[in-house]
KOLDO-502763 format. One record per atom (N, C-alpha, C, O, CB): residue in one letter; atom name; x, y, z. Coordinates in nm, 3 decimals. Each point is the difference from the previous one (the first is absolute). Glycine has a CB too. Layout:
BEGIN
rest | atom | X | Y | Z
A | CA | X | Y | Z
...
! end
This chain:
BEGIN
rest | atom | X | Y | Z
M | N | 1.517 | -0.286 | 2.811
M | CA | -0.129 | -0.028 | -0.060
M | C | -0.086 | 0.127 | -0.007
M | O | -0.066 | 0.027 | -0.100
M | CB | 0.082 | -0.263 | 0.186
K | N | -0.015 | 0.311 | 0.025
K | CA | -0.080 | 0.122 | 0.005
K | C | 0.051 | 0.102 | -0.101
K | O | -0.080 | 0.070 | -0.063
K | CB | 0.032 | -0.113 | 0.306
S | N | 0.180 | 0.053 | -0.260
S | CA | 0.053 | 0.098 | -0.095
S | C | -0.032 | -0.040 | -0.144
S | O | -0.020 | 0.088 | -0.084
S | CB | 0.204 | -0.034 | 0.246
S | N | -0.189 | -0.183 | -0.195
S | CA | -0.036 | -0.040 | -0.136
S | C | -0.148 | 0.025 | -0.027
S | O | -0.038 | 0.029 | -0.114
S | CB | 0.220 | -0.202 | 0.118
I | N | -0.266 | 0.163 | 0.096
I | CA | -0.142 | 0.033 | -0.016
I | C | -0.014 | 0.150 | -0.022
I | O | -0.079 | 0.043 | -0.085
I | CB | 0.010 | -0.239 | 0.231
N | N | 0.143 | 0.275 | -0.070
N | CA | -0.003 | 0.146 | -0.018
N | C | 0.048 | 0.039 | -0.140
N | O | -0.058 | 0.088 | -0.063
N | CB | 0.096 | -0.058 | 0.310
K | N | 0.067 | -0.095 | -0.295
K | CA | 0.051 | 0.029 | -0.135
K | C | -0.105 | -0.037 | -0.105
K | O | -0.021 | 0.075 | -0.096
K | CB | 0.257 | -0.116 | 0.174
L | N | -0.302 | -0.072 | -0.059
L | CA | -0.104 | -0.043 | -0.093
L | C | -0.116 | 0.100 | -0.001
L | O | -0.051 | 0.036 | -0.106
L | CB | 0.116 | -0.276 | 0.144
I | N | -0.106 | 0.285 | 0.080
I | CA | -0.108 | 0.098 | 0.010
I | C | 0.040 | 0.131 | -0.069
I | O | -0.081 | 0.058 | -0.073
I | CB | 0.004 | -0.163 | 0.290
K | N | 0.199 | 0.150 | -0.194
K | CA | 0.047 | 0.124 | -0.064
K | C | 0.005 | -0.016 | -0.152
K | O | -0.041 | 0.090 | -0.074
K | CB | 0.175 | -0.035 | 0.279
T | N | -0.085 | -0.169 | -0.251
T | CA | 0.008 | -0.026 | -0.144
T | C | -0.139 | -0.003 | -0.062
T | O | -0.024 | 0.062 | -0.104
T | CB | 0.237 | -0.191 | 0.139
M | N | -0.304 | 0.058 | 0.027
M | CA | -0.137 | -0.010 | -0.051
M | C | -0.068 | 0.137 | 0.001
M | O | -0.074 | 0.034 | -0.092
M | CB | 0.060 | -0.271 | 0.174
S | N | 0.039 | 0.316 | 0.021
S | CA | -0.057 | 0.135 | 0.007
S | C | 0.052 | 0.086 | -0.115
S | O | -0.076 | 0.073 | -0.063
S | CB | 0.058 | -0.092 | 0.313
L | N | 0.146 | 0.009 | -0.276
L | CA | 0.060 | 0.075 | -0.110
L | C | -0.060 | -0.042 | -0.133
L | O | -0.030 | 0.084 | -0.085
L | CB | 0.243 | -0.060 | 0.216
V | N | -0.231 | -0.153 | -0.151
V | CA | -0.060 | -0.051 | -0.124
V | C | -0.142 | 0.055 | -0.017
V | O | -0.037 | 0.043 | -0.109
V | CB | 0.177 | -0.252 | 0.126
V | N | -0.218 | 0.207 | 0.089
V | CA | -0.138 | 0.051 | -0.006
V | C | 0.001 | 0.149 | -0.034
V | O | -0.078 | 0.045 | -0.084
V | CB | 0.004 | -0.219 | 0.252
I | N | 0.159 | 0.250 | -0.103
I | CA | 0.009 | 0.144 | -0.027
I | C | 0.037 | 0.025 | -0.145
I | O | -0.059 | 0.086 | -0.066
I | CB | 0.127 | -0.044 | 0.305
L | N | 0.029 | -0.116 | -0.290
L | CA | 0.041 | 0.017 | -0.140
L | C | -0.112 | -0.038 | -0.096
L | O | -0.020 | 0.068 | -0.101
L | CB | 0.256 | -0.115 | 0.169
L | N | -0.309 | -0.059 | -0.039
L | CA | -0.111 | -0.039 | -0.086
L | C | -0.110 | 0.105 | -0.001
L | O | -0.056 | 0.031 | -0.105
L | CB | 0.109 | -0.270 | 0.152
V | N | -0.085 | 0.294 | 0.069
V | CA | -0.101 | 0.106 | 0.006
V | C | 0.047 | 0.122 | -0.078
V | O | -0.076 | 0.057 | -0.078
V | CB | -0.001 | -0.141 | 0.304
F | N | 0.201 | 0.125 | -0.206
F | CA | 0.056 | 0.113 | -0.072
F | C | -0.004 | -0.025 | -0.150
F | O | -0.041 | 0.088 | -0.076
F | CB | 0.190 | -0.035 | 0.271
Y | N | -0.108 | -0.171 | -0.238
Y | CA | 0.001 | -0.034 | -0.142
Y | C | -0.141 | 0.006 | -0.059
Y | O | -0.019 | 0.051 | -0.110
Y | CB | 0.220 | -0.197 | 0.148
S | N | -0.300 | 0.094 | 0.035
S | CA | -0.136 | -0.001 | -0.054
S | C | -0.052 | 0.142 | -0.020
S | O | -0.067 | 0.028 | -0.100
S | CB | 0.025 | -0.248 | 0.213
F | N | 0.071 | 0.311 | -0.020
F | CA | -0.043 | 0.139 | -0.017
F | C | 0.077 | 0.068 | -0.112
F | O | -0.057 | 0.079 | -0.075
F | CB | -0.002 | -0.069 | 0.317
T | N | 0.185 | -0.039 | -0.255
T | CA | 0.082 | 0.058 | -0.106
T | C | -0.050 | -0.048 | -0.135
T | O | -0.013 | 0.080 | -0.093
T | CB | 0.211 | -0.068 | 0.246
F | N | -0.226 | -0.140 | -0.165
F | CA | -0.047 | -0.056 | -0.127
F | C | -0.132 | 0.061 | -0.040
F | O | -0.020 | 0.032 | -0.117
F | CB | 0.140 | -0.245 | 0.167
Q | N | -0.212 | 0.229 | 0.045
Q | CA | -0.131 | 0.054 | -0.031
Q | C | 0.007 | 0.146 | -0.045
Q | O | -0.085 | 0.044 | -0.077
Q | CB | -0.012 | -0.202 | 0.242
S | N | 0.193 | 0.231 | -0.118
S | CA | 0.006 | 0.142 | -0.034
S | C | 0.076 | 0.028 | -0.129
S | O | 0.004 | 0.113 | -0.047
S | CB | -0.018 | -0.064 | 0.290
N | N | 0.076 | -0.152 | -0.300
N | CA | 0.074 | 0.020 | -0.123
N | C | -0.094 | 0.041 | -0.112
N | O | -0.103 | -0.064 | -0.023
N | CB | 0.275 | -0.104 | 0.096
E | N | -0.136 | 0.275 | -0.141
E | CA | -0.080 | 0.046 | -0.112
E | C | 0.025 | -0.092 | -0.119
E | O | 0.112 | -0.045 | -0.022
E | CB | -0.104 | 0.284 | 0.106
W | N | -0.112 | -0.265 | -0.160
W | CA | 0.011 | -0.087 | -0.116
W | C | 0.030 | 0.086 | -0.121
W | O | -0.087 | 0.072 | -0.050
W | CB | -0.073 | -0.242 | 0.149
L | N | 0.282 | 0.162 | -0.146
L | CA | 0.043 | 0.078 | -0.116
L | C | 0.024 | -0.092 | -0.119
L | O | 0.068 | -0.102 | 0.013
L | CB | 0.034 | 0.275 | 0.138
A | N | -0.157 | -0.137 | -0.263
A | CA | 0.028 | -0.073 | -0.124
A | C | 0.139 | 0.041 | -0.048
A | O | 0.046 | 0.110 | 0.032
A | CB | -0.294 | -0.123 | -0.094
P | N | 0.315 | -0.073 | -0.013
P | CA | 0.132 | 0.038 | -0.052
P | C | -0.010 | 0.123 | -0.091
P | O | -0.101 | 0.022 | -0.066
P | CB | 0.173 | -0.263 | 0.079
A | N | 0.033 | 0.320 | -0.014
A | CA | 0.001 | 0.125 | -0.078
A | C | -0.031 | -0.023 | -0.147
A | O | -0.065 | 0.083 | -0.064
A | CB | 0.231 | 0.008 | 0.225
E | N | -0.120 | -0.204 | -0.216
E | CA | -0.024 | -0.025 | -0.143
E | C | -0.149 | -0.017 | -0.032
E | O | -0.040 | 0.016 | -0.116
E | CB | 0.265 | -0.123 | 0.103
S | N | -0.307 | 0.076 | 0.113
S | CA | -0.144 | -0.014 | -0.025
S | C | -0.063 | 0.134 | -0.039
S | O | -0.104 | 0.003 | -0.065
S | CB | 0.097 | -0.195 | 0.228
N | N | 0.069 | 0.302 | -0.123
N | CA | -0.051 | 0.132 | -0.036
N | C | 0.007 | 0.026 | -0.150
N | O | -0.064 | 0.093 | -0.051
N | CB | 0.134 | -0.011 | 0.275
K | N | 0.007 | -0.163 | -0.295
K | CA | 0.014 | 0.016 | -0.145
K | C | -0.110 | -0.072 | -0.076
K | O | -0.013 | 0.018 | -0.121
K | CB | 0.258 | 0.003 | 0.152
F | N | -0.325 | -0.105 | 0.038
F | CA | -0.109 | -0.072 | -0.068
F | C | -0.107 | 0.101 | -0.041
F | O | -0.053 | 0.072 | 0.085
F | CB | 0.100 | -0.285 | 0.048
D | N | -0.079 | 0.218 | -0.261
D | CA | -0.104 | 0.090 | -0.048
D | C | -0.135 | -0.070 | 0.004
D | O | -0.013 | -0.116 | -0.040
D | CB | 0.179 | 0.234 | -0.107
N | N | -0.266 | -0.047 | 0.195
N | CA | -0.135 | -0.052 | 0.005
N | C | -0.062 | 0.015 | -0.139
N | O | -0.028 | 0.112 | -0.042
N | CB | 0.004 | -0.054 | 0.290
P | N | 0.002 | -0.169 | -0.319
P | CA | -0.055 | 0.010 | -0.135
P | C | -0.148 | 0.037 | -0.003
P | O | -0.054 | 0.028 | -0.107
P | CB | 0.222 | -0.196 | 0.039
L | N | -0.233 | 0.170 | 0.183
L | CA | -0.143 | 0.028 | 0.006
L | C | -0.032 | 0.130 | 0.072
L | O | -0.114 | 0.023 | 0.040
L | CB | 0.074 | -0.267 | -0.043
K | N | 0.140 | 0.330 | 0.020
K | CA | -0.016 | 0.124 | 0.075
K | C | -0.117 | 0.082 | -0.055
K | O | -0.009 | 0.025 | -0.121
K | CB | 0.255 | -0.024 | 0.171
D | N | -0.334 | 0.040 | 0.041
D | CA | -0.116 | 0.084 | -0.032
D | C | -0.096 | -0.065 | -0.100
D | O | -0.064 | 0.069 | -0.079
D | CB | 0.207 | 0.129 | 0.124
D | N | -0.152 | -0.329 | -0.041
D | CA | -0.090 | -0.076 | -0.087
D | C | -0.126 | -0.034 | 0.079
D | O | 0.004 | -0.082 | 0.092
D | CB | 0.192 | -0.015 | -0.226
G | N | -0.307 | 0.160 | 0.099
G | CA | -0.126 | -0.019 | 0.072
G | C | -0.048 | -0.144 | 0.002
G | O | -0.053 | -0.046 | 0.101
G | CB | -0.005 | 0.277 | -0.163
K | N | 0.076 | -0.302 | -0.049
K | CA | -0.042 | -0.140 | -0.005
K | C | 0.086 | -0.085 | 0.093
K | O | -0.049 | -0.092 | 0.065
K | CB | -0.028 | 0.122 | -0.303
A | N | 0.206 | 0.002 | 0.244
A | CA | 0.091 | -0.072 | 0.090
A | C | -0.040 | 0.024 | 0.145
A | O | 0.004 | -0.092 | 0.082
A | CB | 0.183 | 0.111 | -0.250
L | N | -0.225 | 0.104 | 0.199
L | CA | -0.043 | 0.033 | 0.136
L | C | -0.123 | -0.082 | 0.039
L | O | -0.006 | -0.054 | 0.110
L | CB | 0.099 | 0.287 | -0.136
A | N | -0.190 | -0.243 | -0.064
A | CA | -0.123 | -0.076 | 0.028
A | C | 0.032 | -0.149 | 0.022
A | O | -0.054 | -0.063 | 0.091
A | CB | -0.079 | 0.228 | -0.228
K | N | 0.220 | -0.219 | 0.053
K | CA | 0.039 | -0.141 | 0.017
K | C | 0.080 | -0.018 | 0.128
K | O | -0.015 | -0.100 | 0.070
K | CB | 0.016 | 0.070 | -0.320
G | N | 0.085 | 0.127 | 0.280
G | CA | 0.080 | -0.006 | 0.122
G | C | -0.086 | 0.004 | 0.124
G | O | 0.030 | -0.066 | 0.099
G | CB | 0.154 | 0.176 | -0.220
K | N | -0.292 | -0.032 | 0.117
K | CA | -0.093 | 0.008 | 0.113
K | C | -0.062 | -0.136 | 0.028
K | O | -0.010 | -0.043 | 0.115
K | CB | -0.038 | 0.284 | -0.170
K | N | 0.007 | -0.309 | -0.052
K | CA | -0.062 | -0.132 | 0.015
K | C | 0.100 | -0.099 | 0.062
K | O | -0.035 | -0.075 | 0.091
K | CB | -0.114 | 0.121 | -0.290
I | N | 0.272 | -0.046 | 0.150
I | CA | 0.104 | -0.089 | 0.053
I | C | 0.029 | 0.036 | 0.145
I | O | 0.011 | -0.088 | 0.086
I | CB | 0.090 | 0.061 | -0.316
Y | N | -0.089 | 0.156 | 0.258
Y | CA | 0.030 | 0.047 | 0.135
Y | C | -0.107 | -0.049 | 0.098
Y | O | 0.033 | -0.052 | 0.106
Y | CB | 0.083 | 0.255 | -0.201
Y | N | -0.243 | -0.186 | 0.059
Y | CA | -0.109 | -0.042 | 0.088
Y | C | 0.000 | -0.152 | 0.021
Y | O | -0.034 | -0.047 | 0.108
Y | CB | -0.100 | 0.243 | -0.186
Q | N | 0.171 | -0.271 | -0.025
Q | CA | 0.002 | -0.146 | 0.011
Q | C | 0.118 | -0.052 | 0.080
Q | O | -0.013 | -0.098 | 0.073
Q | CB | -0.104 | 0.088 | -0.291
I | N | 0.232 | 0.074 | 0.205
I | CA | 0.123 | -0.055 | 0.058
I | C | 0.058 | 0.088 | 0.111
I | O | 0.026 | -0.049 | 0.110
I | CB | 0.020 | -0.058 | -0.329
C | N | -0.024 | 0.232 | 0.192
C | CA | 0.073 | 0.088 | 0.092
C | C | -0.084 | 0.046 | 0.119
C | O | 0.051 | 0.016 | 0.111
C | CB | 0.083 | 0.059 | -0.305
A | N | -0.264 | -0.053 | 0.170
A | CA | -0.087 | 0.054 | 0.105
A | C | -0.012 | -0.093 | 0.120
A | O | -0.033 | 0.044 | 0.110
A | CB | -0.093 | 0.076 | -0.286
T | N | 0.153 | -0.247 | 0.155
T | CA | -0.006 | -0.095 | 0.111
T | C | 0.089 | 0.047 | 0.115
T | O | -0.039 | -0.011 | 0.117
T | CB | -0.007 | -0.176 | -0.278
C | N | 0.162 | 0.240 | 0.129
C | CA | 0.094 | 0.048 | 0.103
C | C | 0.005 | 0.152 | 0.010
C | O | 0.010 | 0.055 | 0.109
C | CB | 0.124 | -0.260 | -0.147
H | N | -0.141 | 0.273 | -0.077
H | CA | 0.016 | 0.146 | -0.002
H | C | -0.132 | 0.074 | 0.015
H | O | -0.001 | 0.123 | 0.016
H | CB | 0.200 | -0.155 | -0.159
G | N | -0.312 | -0.039 | 0.139
G | CA | -0.131 | 0.063 | 0.011
G | C | -0.046 | 0.058 | -0.132
G | O | 0.083 | 0.029 | -0.087
G | CB | -0.033 | 0.022 | 0.325
R | N | -0.180 | -0.034 | -0.255
R | CA | -0.055 | 0.051 | -0.127
R | C | 0.042 | 0.144 | -0.026
R | O | 0.008 | 0.042 | -0.115
R | CB | -0.202 | -0.197 | 0.141
T | N | 0.219 | 0.231 | 0.079
T | CA | 0.043 | 0.139 | -0.018
T | C | 0.152 | 0.013 | 0.001
T | O | 0.052 | 0.110 | -0.017
T | CB | -0.265 | -0.035 | 0.124
G | N | 0.283 | -0.186 | -0.086
G | CA | 0.146 | 0.000 | -0.008
G | C | 0.074 | 0.045 | 0.123
G | O | 0.122 | 0.020 | -0.006
G | CB | -0.156 | 0.018 | -0.227
I | N | -0.034 | -0.020 | 0.346
I | CA | 0.069 | 0.055 | 0.117
I | C | 0.069 | -0.106 | 0.087
I | O | 0.058 | 0.032 | 0.104
I | CB | -0.225 | 0.149 | -0.106
G | N | 0.161 | -0.306 | -0.042
G | CA | 0.071 | -0.105 | 0.074
G | C | -0.082 | -0.066 | 0.108
G | O | 0.056 | -0.060 | 0.092
G | CB | 0.149 | 0.181 | -0.139
N | N | -0.337 | -0.112 | 0.036
N | CA | -0.087 | -0.051 | 0.106
N | C | -0.082 | -0.123 | -0.042
N | O | -0.104 | -0.026 | 0.059
N | CB | 0.093 | 0.256 | 0.029
G | N | 0.057 | -0.303 | -0.187
G | CA | -0.072 | -0.119 | -0.044
G | C | 0.005 | -0.111 | 0.104
G | O | 0.097 | -0.008 | 0.075
G | CB | -0.046 | 0.069 | -0.311
P | N | -0.153 | -0.145 | 0.241
P | CA | -0.005 | -0.106 | 0.101
P | C | 0.114 | -0.101 | -0.011
P | O | 0.039 | -0.059 | 0.101
P | CB | -0.284 | 0.088 | -0.100
G | N | 0.297 | -0.049 | -0.119
G | CA | 0.108 | -0.097 | -0.018
G | C | 0.133 | 0.044 | 0.058
G | O | 0.088 | -0.083 | 0.020
G | CB | -0.204 | 0.009 | -0.221
G | N | 0.132 | 0.201 | 0.227
G | CA | 0.127 | 0.051 | 0.050
G | C | 0.007 | 0.018 | 0.150
G | O | 0.103 | 0.043 | 0.052
G | CB | -0.082 | 0.068 | -0.265
T | N | -0.127 | -0.143 | 0.284
T | CA | -0.003 | 0.026 | 0.144
T | C | 0.099 | -0.083 | 0.080
T | O | 0.045 | 0.043 | 0.106
T | CB | -0.282 | 0.015 | -0.134
A | N | 0.271 | -0.176 | -0.020
A | CA | 0.092 | -0.087 | 0.075
A | C | 0.146 | 0.017 | -0.042
A | O | 0.088 | -0.069 | 0.052
A | CB | -0.275 | -0.093 | -0.029
F | N | 0.212 | 0.253 | -0.115
F | CA | 0.137 | 0.017 | -0.050
F | C | 0.090 | 0.065 | 0.104
F | O | -0.046 | 0.079 | 0.083
F | CB | -0.045 | -0.061 | -0.314
T | N | 0.218 | -0.051 | 0.226
T | CA | 0.100 | 0.061 | 0.087
T | C | 0.012 | 0.149 | -0.031
T | O | 0.007 | 0.082 | 0.091
T | CB | 0.118 | -0.301 | -0.077
I | N | -0.122 | 0.251 | -0.142
I | CA | 0.007 | 0.139 | -0.045
I | C | -0.132 | 0.033 | -0.068
I | O | -0.044 | -0.073 | -0.089
I | CB | 0.298 | 0.064 | 0.060
K | N | -0.317 | 0.118 | 0.071
K | CA | -0.129 | 0.042 | -0.056
K | C | 0.013 | 0.023 | -0.150
K | O | 0.100 | 0.056 | -0.045
K | CB | -0.165 | 0.049 | 0.266
P | N | -0.035 | -0.146 | -0.301
P | CA | 0.004 | 0.026 | -0.144
P | C | 0.014 | 0.150 | -0.028
P | O | -0.051 | 0.084 | 0.075
P | CB | -0.088 | -0.290 | -0.115
A | N | 0.206 | 0.238 | -0.068
A | CA | 0.025 | 0.140 | -0.036
A | C | -0.130 | 0.074 | -0.027
A | O | -0.098 | -0.056 | -0.049
A | CB | 0.319 | -0.011 | -0.048
D | N | -0.219 | 0.195 | 0.129
D | CA | -0.110 | 0.092 | -0.031
D | C | 0.029 | 0.057 | -0.138
D | O | 0.087 | 0.086 | -0.015
D | CB | -0.130 | -0.029 | 0.263
H | N | -0.029 | -0.104 | -0.348
H | CA | 0.025 | 0.043 | -0.138
H | C | -0.043 | 0.143 | -0.027
H | O | 0.033 | 0.055 | -0.106
H | CB | -0.060 | -0.291 | 0.038
T | N | -0.045 | 0.297 | 0.161
T | CA | -0.040 | 0.140 | -0.018
T | C | 0.106 | 0.096 | 0.054
T | O | -0.006 | 0.120 | -0.025
T | CB | -0.234 | -0.191 | 0.041
S | N | 0.335 | 0.018 | 0.058
S | CA | 0.098 | 0.084 | 0.069
S | C | 0.104 | 0.060 | -0.095
S | O | 0.027 | -0.053 | -0.107
S | CB | -0.061 | -0.087 | 0.309
E | N | 0.090 | 0.250 | -0.158
E | CA | 0.109 | 0.065 | -0.075
E | C | 0.119 | -0.095 | -0.013
E | O | 0.069 | -0.001 | -0.102
E | CB | -0.145 | 0.228 | 0.183
K | N | 0.099 | -0.306 | 0.022
K | CA | 0.112 | -0.094 | -0.001
K | C | -0.010 | -0.097 | -0.118
K | O | 0.101 | -0.029 | -0.065
K | CB | -0.086 | 0.047 | 0.316
V | N | -0.134 | -0.067 | -0.278
V | CA | -0.020 | -0.091 | -0.113
V | C | -0.013 | 0.078 | -0.130
V | O | 0.064 | -0.034 | -0.100
V | CB | -0.176 | -0.133 | 0.251
Q | N | 0.031 | 0.272 | -0.151
Q | CA | -0.026 | 0.075 | -0.122
Q | C | 0.125 | 0.069 | -0.055
Q | O | 0.007 | 0.029 | -0.120
Q | CB | -0.239 | 0.005 | 0.201
S | N | 0.330 | -0.007 | 0.004
S | CA | 0.122 | 0.067 | -0.047
S | C | 0.098 | -0.097 | -0.066
S | O | 0.099 | 0.043 | -0.060
S | CB | -0.129 | 0.125 | 0.243
Q | N | 0.004 | -0.298 | -0.171
Q | CA | 0.088 | -0.098 | -0.064
Q | C | -0.027 | -0.004 | -0.150
Q | O | -0.111 | 0.027 | -0.045
Q | CB | 0.119 | -0.163 | 0.258
S | N | 0.094 | 0.103 | -0.288
S | CA | -0.016 | -0.009 | -0.145
S | C | -0.089 | -0.118 | -0.036
S | O | -0.013 | -0.094 | 0.078
S | CB | 0.239 | 0.199 | -0.112
D | N | -0.287 | -0.099 | -0.084
D | CA | -0.078 | -0.113 | -0.047
D | C | 0.088 | -0.125 | -0.007
D | O | -0.045 | -0.110 | 0.032
D | CB | -0.105 | 0.265 | -0.164
G | N | 0.274 | -0.137 | 0.091
G | CA | 0.093 | -0.112 | -0.009
G | C | 0.027 | -0.065 | 0.135
G | O | 0.008 | -0.123 | 0.009
G | CB | 0.095 | 0.233 | -0.204
A | N | -0.090 | -0.029 | 0.299
A | CA | 0.022 | -0.055 | 0.135
A | C | -0.122 | -0.079 | 0.046
A | O | 0.015 | -0.108 | 0.058
A | CB | 0.138 | 0.301 | -0.004
L | N | -0.273 | -0.141 | -0.079
L | CA | -0.122 | -0.072 | 0.037
L | C | -0.011 | -0.130 | -0.079
L | O | -0.037 | -0.104 | 0.055
L | CB | -0.076 | 0.322 | 0.000
Y | N | 0.145 | -0.211 | -0.183
Y | CA | -0.002 | -0.120 | -0.085
Y | C | 0.096 | -0.105 | 0.055
Y | O | -0.035 | -0.118 | 0.007
Y | CB | -0.024 | 0.259 | -0.208
W | N | 0.178 | -0.099 | 0.240
W | CA | 0.100 | -0.093 | 0.054
W | C | -0.052 | -0.065 | 0.128
W | O | 0.016 | -0.120 | 0.020
W | CB | 0.170 | 0.259 | -0.120
K | N | -0.248 | -0.060 | 0.187
K | CA | -0.051 | -0.054 | 0.127
K | C | -0.115 | -0.099 | -0.023
K | O | -0.005 | -0.105 | 0.065
K | CB | 0.072 | 0.318 | 0.049
I | N | -0.157 | -0.181 | -0.205
I | CA | -0.110 | -0.092 | -0.032
I | C | 0.056 | -0.129 | -0.061
I | O | -0.048 | -0.109 | 0.030
I | CB | -0.109 | 0.305 | -0.066
T | N | 0.256 | -0.182 | -0.048
T | CA | 0.060 | -0.116 | -0.067
T | C | 0.073 | -0.090 | 0.098
T | O | -0.013 | -0.123 | -0.008
T | CB | 0.036 | 0.259 | -0.198
N | N | 0.053 | -0.078 | 0.298
N | CA | 0.089 | -0.079 | 0.086
N | C | -0.054 | -0.030 | 0.139
N | O | 0.034 | -0.104 | 0.058
N | CB | 0.148 | 0.205 | -0.182
G | N | -0.265 | -0.013 | 0.178
G | CA | -0.051 | -0.021 | 0.135
G | C | 0.109 | 0.005 | 0.106
G | O | 0.118 | 0.011 | -0.031
G | CB | -0.299 | -0.148 | -0.067
R | N | 0.137 | 0.128 | 0.224
R | CA | 0.092 | -0.005 | 0.114
R | C | -0.081 | -0.034 | 0.125
R | O | -0.106 | 0.057 | 0.023
R | CB | 0.264 | 0.113 | -0.130
G | N | -0.107 | -0.261 | 0.186
G | CA | -0.068 | -0.037 | 0.124
G | C | -0.141 | -0.050 | -0.027
G | O | -0.020 | -0.093 | -0.078
G | CB | 0.156 | 0.262 | 0.201
D | N | -0.235 | -0.106 | -0.058
D | CA | -0.140 | -0.041 | -0.017
D | C | -0.057 | 0.040 | -0.136
D | O | -0.102 | -0.054 | -0.043
D | CB | 0.074 | 0.073 | 0.289
M | N | 0.092 | 0.075 | -0.314
M | CA | -0.043 | 0.042 | -0.133
M | C | 0.057 | -0.100 | -0.101
M | O | 0.121 | -0.005 | -0.021
M | CB | -0.130 | 0.252 | 0.089
P | N | -0.080 | -0.327 | -0.131
P | CA | 0.051 | -0.101 | -0.093
P | C | 0.046 | 0.060 | -0.133
P | O | -0.034 | 0.114 | -0.033
P | CB | -0.119 | -0.278 | 0.139
S | N | 0.229 | 0.087 | -0.179
S | CA | 0.039 | 0.036 | -0.136
S | C | -0.120 | -0.027 | -0.091
S | O | -0.066 | -0.103 | 0.012
S | CB | 0.312 | 0.049 | 0.032
Y | N | -0.273 | 0.146 | -0.133
Y | CA | -0.108 | -0.019 | -0.098
Y | C | 0.055 | -0.023 | -0.140
Y | O | -0.071 | 0.016 | -0.098
Y | CB | -0.078 | 0.128 | 0.238
N | N | 0.275 | -0.181 | -0.149
N | CA | 0.066 | -0.026 | -0.127
N | C | -0.072 | -0.110 | -0.079
N | O | -0.013 | 0.011 | -0.122
N | CB | 0.230 | 0.060 | 0.224
S | N | -0.262 | -0.175 | -0.035
S | CA | -0.066 | -0.112 | -0.067
S | C | -0.151 | 0.019 | -0.009
S | O | -0.062 | -0.046 | -0.097
S | CB | 0.243 | -0.102 | 0.179
L | N | -0.240 | 0.214 | 0.015
L | CA | -0.146 | 0.013 | 0.005
L | C | -0.053 | 0.108 | -0.095
L | O | -0.105 | -0.018 | -0.062
L | CB | 0.115 | -0.058 | 0.297
L | N | 0.062 | 0.186 | -0.247
L | CA | -0.044 | 0.110 | -0.086
L | C | 0.097 | 0.018 | -0.116
L | O | 0.122 | -0.010 | 0.017
L | CB | -0.230 | 0.124 | 0.180
S | N | 0.054 | -0.088 | -0.315
S | CA | 0.085 | 0.027 | -0.116
S | C | 0.067 | 0.137 | 0.019
S | O | -0.038 | 0.076 | 0.089
S | CB | -0.112 | -0.216 | -0.241
K | N | 0.248 | 0.169 | 0.070
K | CA | 0.065 | 0.132 | 0.006
K | C | -0.103 | 0.111 | -0.020
K | O | -0.001 | 0.099 | 0.073
K | CB | 0.217 | -0.198 | -0.160
T | N | -0.302 | 0.080 | -0.012
T | CA | -0.103 | 0.100 | -0.028
T | C | -0.092 | 0.019 | 0.120
T | O | -0.033 | 0.113 | 0.035
T | CB | 0.042 | -0.173 | -0.278
Q | N | -0.050 | -0.048 | 0.307
Q | CA | -0.088 | 0.010 | 0.118
Q | C | 0.068 | 0.074 | 0.115
Q | O | -0.065 | 0.076 | 0.071
Q | CB | -0.046 | -0.289 | -0.140
R | N | 0.241 | 0.191 | 0.087
R | CA | 0.071 | 0.072 | 0.107
R | C | 0.002 | 0.150 | -0.028
R | O | -0.018 | 0.080 | 0.091
R | CB | 0.161 | -0.284 | -0.049
W | N | -0.121 | 0.242 | -0.168
W | CA | -0.004 | 0.143 | -0.035
W | C | -0.141 | 0.056 | 0.018
W | O | -0.017 | 0.114 | 0.042
W | CB | 0.207 | -0.148 | -0.206
Q | N | -0.292 | -0.046 | 0.132
Q | CA | -0.138 | 0.044 | 0.019
Q | C | -0.029 | 0.027 | 0.147
Q | O | -0.066 | 0.099 | 0.034
Q | CB | -0.003 | -0.231 | -0.236
V | N | 0.117 | 0.045 | 0.288
V | CA | -0.018 | 0.020 | 0.145
V | C | 0.065 | 0.132 | 0.042
V | O | -0.057 | 0.074 | 0.080
V | CB | 0.052 | -0.324 | -0.042
I | N | 0.122 | 0.279 | -0.090
I | CA | 0.070 | 0.125 | 0.034
I | C | -0.082 | 0.120 | -0.047
I | O | -0.008 | 0.100 | 0.071
I | CB | 0.232 | -0.217 | -0.088
E | N | -0.283 | 0.107 | -0.100
E | CA | -0.085 | 0.110 | -0.047
E | C | -0.114 | 0.026 | 0.099
E | O | -0.031 | 0.115 | 0.029
E | CB | 0.088 | -0.173 | -0.269
F | N | -0.118 | -0.048 | 0.291
F | CA | -0.106 | 0.018 | 0.099
F | C | 0.057 | 0.055 | 0.130
F | O | -0.060 | 0.089 | 0.061
F | CB | -0.070 | -0.276 | -0.166
M | N | 0.244 | 0.136 | 0.148
M | CA | 0.061 | 0.049 | 0.125
M | C | 0.022 | 0.150 | -0.007
M | O | -0.016 | 0.069 | 0.101
M | CB | 0.128 | -0.291 | -0.067
R | N | -0.074 | 0.273 | -0.150
R | CA | 0.023 | 0.145 | -0.015
R | C | -0.129 | 0.079 | 0.021
R | O | 0.004 | 0.115 | 0.042
R | CB | 0.182 | -0.163 | -0.202
S | N | -0.299 | -0.014 | 0.132
S | CA | -0.128 | 0.070 | 0.018
S | C | -0.042 | 0.008 | 0.147
S | O | -0.094 | 0.071 | 0.034
S | CB | 0.026 | -0.149 | -0.262
L | N | 0.139 | 0.007 | 0.314
L | CA | -0.032 | -0.001 | 0.143
L | C | 0.064 | 0.115 | 0.077
L | O | -0.021 | 0.013 | 0.121
L | CB | 0.000 | -0.259 | -0.137
K | N | 0.096 | 0.328 | -0.052
K | CA | 0.072 | 0.110 | 0.065
K | C | -0.094 | 0.085 | 0.084
K | O | -0.110 | 0.035 | -0.042
K | CB | 0.275 | -0.033 | -0.146
K | N | -0.118 | 0.032 | 0.311
K | CA | -0.079 | 0.089 | 0.087
K | C | -0.008 | 0.137 | -0.063
K | O | 0.095 | 0.047 | -0.062
K | CB | -0.026 | -0.176 | 0.267
N | N | -0.184 | 0.194 | -0.189
N | CA | -0.015 | 0.137 | -0.054
N | C | 0.042 | 0.104 | 0.099
N | O | -0.006 | 0.119 | -0.028
N | CB | -0.181 | -0.198 | -0.113
! end
């Protein structure tokens, strides 16, 4: 009886260790868009009107989690497992417009898909605004 309790304790300990390891591994995984998304051309690139419209959409929808300045400090993102992305960072700014479009369209984890909520044009407009957030 004592040996079966010891086996159960060892098994449960191993399960807990594996779950903790898995949770840290999952959180550290980088979110990469598929390579083919890099081929998506931004039809609104360098369009001032698109940037202005994108800013309005960003403030209404994205700023809740990413903050008005895009650094990932919005009140809606505080309870997330993974902190919202800093849109001013080199890590985000170095991604192609197509990769950003794919991520906005599909979402992942706490980041929802905006495929139904935003039109294709609106998603490109948001990207135009995101580009203006680049750190100097």
